[in-house]
C-alpha positions in Angstrom: 9.0 -69.6 113.6 7.2 -72.1 110.9 9.7 -74.7 110.0 9.2 -74.2 106.3 8.5 -77.7 104.3 10.7 -78.7 101.1 11.4 -81.4 99.3 9.9 -84.9 100.9 12.9 -85.8 98.9 15.7 -84.6 100.0 17.7 -88.6 101.0 16.9 -89.7 97.1 17.6 -85.6 95.7 21.0 -85.5 97.3 22.6 -89.1 95.6 20.9 -88.8 92.5 22.3 -84.8 92.7 25.7 -86.6 93.5 25.4 -89.8 90.8 25.9 -86.6 88.5 28.5 -84.8 90.1 30.5 -86.3 92.6 33.7 -84.5 93.3 30.9 -81.5 93.3 29.0 -83.4 96.4 31.1 -84.9 99.4 28.3 -86.9 100.2 25.7 -89.6 99.5 23.4 -88.3 102.4 22.7 -85.2 103.7 23.8 -83.4 106.7 22.9 -84.7 110.1 20.9 -82.8 112.8 24.5 -82.9 115.1 26.6 -81.1 112.8 24.2 -78.5 111.7 23.7 -77.8 115.0 27.6 -77.9 115.5 28.1 -75.4 113.1 25.5 -72.8 113.1 26.2 -72.0 117.0 29.0 -70.9 116.3 27.0 -68.2 115.6 26.2 -65.0 117.2 22.9 -64.9 116.1 22.2 -61.7 117.6 24.8 -58.9 116.3 24.2 -61.7 112.6 23.8 -58.5 109.9 25.0 -60.9 107.1 25.7 -64.6 106.0 25.9 -67.1 103.5 26.3 -70.6 102.9 27.9 -72.6 100.2 26.5 -75.6 99.2 23.2 -74.8 100.8 22.2 -78.6 98.6 18.8 -79.3 100.8 19.0 -77.4 102.8 20.1 -79.4 106.3 21.9 -76.6 107.3 20.2 -74.1 105.6 17.4 -75.5 108.2 18.6 -74.7 112.0 20.1 -70.9 110.4 16.7 -69.5 109.4 15.7 -71.2 113.6 18.4 -69.0 114.6 19.1 -65.8 112.3 16.8 -62.5 113.4 14.4 -60.9 111.0 16.8 -58.4 110.2 19.3 -61.2 109.3 20.3 -61.0 105.3 20.5 -64.5 104.6 22.4 -65.6 100.8 22.2 -69.5 99.7 24.5 -70.8 97.5 23.7 -74.4 95.6 24.3 -74.7 91.8 22.0 -77.7 90.9 19.5 -76.3 90.1 16.2 -78.4 91.3 17.9 -78.2 94.8 18.1 -73.8 94.6 14.8 -73.7 92.9 13.0 -75.5 96.2 15.1 -73.3 98.5 14.0 -70.7 96.9 10.0 -71.8 97.9 11.5 -73.1 101.3 13.2 -69.8 102.0 11.6 -67.2 99.7 13.3 -64.7 102.2 16.7 -65.3 101.2 18.3 -65.1 98.1 19.7 -67.8 96.4 22.5 -67.7 94.4 24.3 -70.5 92.0 27.5 -69.7 91.8 29.6 -69.7 94.9 33.0 -68.9 93.2 30.6 -65.5 92.4 30.0 -64.5 96.5 31.2 -61.0 96.3 29.1 -59.8 92.8 26.0 -61.9 94.4 26.7 -60.1 97.8 27.3 -56.4 95.6 24.1 -57.2 94.2 22.2 -57.6 97.8 24.0 -54.7 99.0 25.9 -56.7 101.4 29.2 -54.8 101.8 30.5 -58.2 104.2 28.9 -61.1 105.5 29.6 -61.6 109.6 29.3 -65.5 108.7 30.0 -68.4 105.7 28.9 -71.1 106.3 30.5 -74.0 104.0 29.5 -77.9 102.4 31.1 -77.4 100.0 34.1 -80.3 99.9 37.3 -78.3 98.7 39.2 -81.1 98.5 37.6 -82.6 95.3 37.8 -79.6 93.5 40.4 -78.4 90.9 43.1 -76.0 92.3 42.2 -72.7 90.7 38.3 -73.1 91.3 39.3 -74.5 95.1 41.8 -71.4 95.4 38.9 -69.1 93.8 36.8 -69.8 96.4 38.5 -69.5 99.2 39.7 -66.0 98.3 36.4 -65.4 98.1 35.2 -65.9 101.1 38.6 -63.7 102.8 37.9 -61.2 100.5 33.2 -61.4 101.4 34.2 -61.5 105.4 34.2 -58.4 108.3 37.0 -58.1 110.5 37.4 -61.2 112.5 34.5 -63.2 110.2 33.8 -66.5 110.5 33.8 -69.4 107.7 32.3 -72.2 109.3 32.4 -74.8 106.8 33.3 -78.6 107.1 35.3 -81.0 105.3 35.6 -85.1 105.6 38.6 -84.7 106.3 42.0 -82.4 107.4 43.7 -81.7 103.9 42.3 -77.9 103.4 44.3 -77.5 106.7 47.2 -75.9 105.5 45.2 -74.0 102.6 43.0 -72.4 105.2 45.7 -72.2 107.9 47.1 -69.3 104.8 43.9 -67.2 105.2 43.0 -67.2 108.4 43.3 -68.1 111.9 41.9 -71.8 113.0 40.6 -70.9 116.5 39.6 -74.6 115.9 38.4 -78.3 114.5 36.0 -80.6 116.1 34.7 -84.0 114.8 31.0 -84.6 114.7 31.2 -88.9 114.6 27.1 -88.3 114.6 26.9 -88.1 111.1 28.0 -90.2 108.0 30.2 -89.5 106.7 32.1 -88.5 110.4 33.6 -84.9 109.6 35.5 -81.7 110.8 33.7 -78.6 111.9 36.6 -76.1 110.8 35.3 -72.6 112.6 37.7 -70.0 111.4 38.7 -66.6 111.7 39.2 -63.9 108.5 42.7 -62.6 109.3 43.7 -58.7 109.4 45.7 -59.7 106.5 47.9 -62.2 104.9 
């Protein structure tokens, strides 16, 4: 599969986005390939029918999702920054792009997607107001199929308690080869909460 070309000014675009909205962008540079690989390799791609990525940014993780998916896998990307979202839509025209991860379930309905096998996230949850954070976690829980995985990276362990209320945290792995170092949470949807 040929690698799509994204805007070559990714680091600049990411920094600009961070400076404009530091509470919504968790870092000043895109995620490393080490972090992206660690996240994407948690999935069993042969069985994945539908996945979403929240906070797709400049496509650092999207690129690795694109390399792994089957032709039949439906992919929904969520990115609030309009420039980044337009770049993603141009680079990955077969993926659906939306601006608001807090409307995940509504966006899935528009695409005819009932449940997601995997949700990947680079959203800086702990930067958000509690109401938005709770809405996002609720949407993620509702969107995942029973036993589906939520795979997220965070720069701290502050979300552990909140996530453990909705998910079984199977593991948390440190990825030191990222700036800053990041924790990858692999969380399985609980059957009931």
